[in-house]
C-alpha positions, 0 to 999 in steps of 0.5 A: 499500500505505501509503496503506491503512495506519491510523496512528491505531493505538493501544494502550491503556496498561493493556493495554500493561502486562498483555501486555508481560511476557508477550511479553518472556518468550516471546521470550527463550523463543523466542530459547533454543528457536532457539539450540537448534534452530540456526535462524538469524534475521534480523531487519531494521527499515527505517523513515521517520527518527524512526519509532522504529526504534532505540528498537523495537529496544532495546526488543525487545533488552532481554529477549534473551540478549546471547550470542545476537544481534549488531546491525548499524546499517547505513551507507553502504558503506566504499571498500574494500566498494565495491570488491566486489559490494554484497551482499558486506558483508552476507555477512559480517554473516549470523548462524551456527546458532542466533544472530540478527542484527539490522539497523538498516537493510539491503542495502534501502539499494540501492533507497532511499537510493541511489535517491532521492539518485541515489547510484548509476546507474537500472540498478544499482538496479533490477538490485538488486531481483533480487539481493535476491529472490536473496539472500533466497532463497538465506538461506531455502532454507539454513534462515534464517528471515527477518523484515523490518520497515517502521515507518510514520508520516505526513509530519505526524507525522514534522514533529512528531516533528522540531521535539519534538527540534530544541527539547530541547538533548538530542535537537536532534543527533539531527535533521540538515539531511539529515534535512529534506531527506528530510522534504522529499522524503517523496513521493519517499521514499514512491515508492521505499518502495511498489516496494520493498515490490512487488518484494521482497515474498515468501512466504519474505521476507515484510514487516511493515508496523508503524503506528508513531505510537503506541509502544507498538502498535509495540512488541506488534506487532514482538513478537507478529510476531517470537513467531509466526513462531518458534512456527510455526517451532519448532511450538509452540503459541501463546502466550496473552495476557490480551486473548485470554483475555477475548475467548475469555471473552466469546465463550463467555459470549455464546454461553451468553447465546445457547442461553439465549435460544434456550432460552426462545424455541423454547418459546415459538414452540411455544406460538404454534403450537398456538394458531395451530393452534387458530385455524385449527379 
């Protein structure tokens, strides 16, 4: 799956500046509408180290009403959490009716980091696929809207970002020895990601793979996906963006021009037929 993703996707700066204010305004509107409709929303972010999960979450939450969402950065389970069923700590973080719960990493750590780093037996992380699908199906049946994002970058791009962060004293602390270890095992992580997508892709909790090489493209795709999903659930019409309007106008102009040309061609064709019939006589 990931090997077919086009990581060269980019968003021109001018187009980004035109459409982003519209998307930000619409995101606030659908958040308010989901509150009024008492629709619980779960948005989770997974992805490579340095793919931009944190900055994307920061960008997405900027226009939101802070009273309507909660953000959960997920780390390793604590000692008392390990004494309970592994999904217990996530049940405690589910959103109330009308609220949004945003997860910076999630329950997928069970089949990702815990698998790759051999933190649990293979039988446990394999059983976790079924646990996750059942968990998300239960939430969906209860009315939750579930959106799952994976931010994808290449191994070369990850290395470039690590080097750039490491050279700046203000950001060097972001890159740890563990991050470099993950980078060297990129292929192992790739296998784990691919299987996770294959085993947990469902109609009620679909994955959205985000081409994260260009941050402007990344942010626009995330905003559009969230907005579209909420518009469909709320029964709202889709928001029109300047690029959509330009495309419609261009198509209308093309259709009008094509009709004009057809109008000129048809009489010419009739005249040709008349001359052909005269020649036949």
